[in-house]
C-alpha positions as CSV (number, residue, x, y, z in Angstrom):
1,M,-7.6,7.2,15.3
2,T,-8.7,4.4,12.7
3,D,-7.4,0.9,12.6
4,L,-5.0,1.0,9.7
5,T,-4.5,-2.6,9.8
6,T,-8.0,-3.2,8.9
7,E,-7.9,-0.7,6.1
8,A,-4.8,-2.4,4.8
9,Q,-6.5,-5.8,4.7
10,S,-9.6,-4.1,3.0
11,L,-7.1,-2.6,0.4
12,I,-5.6,-6.0,-0.4
13,R,-9.0,-7.4,-1.0
14,S,-10.0,-4.3,-3.2
15,L,-6.9,-4.9,-5.4
16,G,-8.4,-8.2,-6.7
17,A,-4.9,-9.5,-7.5
18,P,-3.0,-12.7,-6.5
19,A,-0.7,-12.1,-3.4
20,Q,2.3,-12.8,-5.5
21,W,1.6,-9.7,-7.6
22,H,2.0,-7.1,-4.9
23,S,2.9,-6.1,-1.3
24,V,0.7,-4.0,1.0
25,F,2.2,-2.6,4.0
26,I,1.9,0.3,6.6
27,Q,4.9,2.6,6.6
28,T,5.7,4.5,9.7
29,S,7.7,7.7,10.3
30,V,8.1,10.8,12.2
31,E,7.5,14.1,10.3
32,D,7.8,17.5,12.0
33,G,7.7,15.6,15.5
34,Q,4.4,13.8,14.5
35,F,3.9,10.1,14.1
36,V,2.9,9.4,10.6
37,R,1.5,6.0,9.2
38,K,0.9,5.5,5.5
39,L,-0.7,2.8,3.3
40,C,1.6,1.6,0.8
41,V,1.5,-0.7,-2.2
42,S,4.4,-2.2,-4.2
43,V,3.7,-4.1,-7.3
44,R,5.9,-6.8,-8.6
45,P,7.7,-6.0,-12.0
46,G,5.8,-7.2,-14.9
47,F,2.3,-6.9,-13.1
48,E,2.1,-3.0,-13.0
49,N,-0.5,-3.0,-15.8
50,R,-2.6,-5.7,-13.9
51,V,-2.8,-4.2,-10.6
52,K,-4.6,-0.7,-10.3
53,V,-3.3,1.1,-7.2
54,P,-5.9,3.6,-6.1
55,E,-4.8,7.1,-4.9
56,T,-6.9,6.8,-1.7
57,H,-8.5,4.1,0.2
58,M,-11.1,4.8,2.8
59,G,-10.1,8.2,3.2
60,H,-6.3,7.6,3.5
61,P,-3.6,8.4,0.7
62,V,-2.1,5.2,-0.7
63,V,1.6,5.6,-1.8
64,N,2.8,3.6,-4.8
65,V,6.3,2.5,-3.7
66,P,8.6,0.8,-6.3
67,W,9.3,-3.0,-6.0
68,P,12.9,-3.3,-4.5
69,K,15.3,-4.0,-7.2
70,E,17.3,-6.8,-5.4
71,S,13.9,-8.8,-5.2
């Protein structure tokens, strides 16, 4: 198993955007009885065209999650 925390940090650096523009996190869930972790990125509204979210990073899929409306 790879260290997803290190890969999340690498993803943050690869985005090349100020921290105020995005949020990178690891989402955990159980699917079909298996523990699943996913790399996720949310981009703050107004910066969607400035932050390019890759489809994969270091061999892991990256999920583009909408920014929460109440934020």
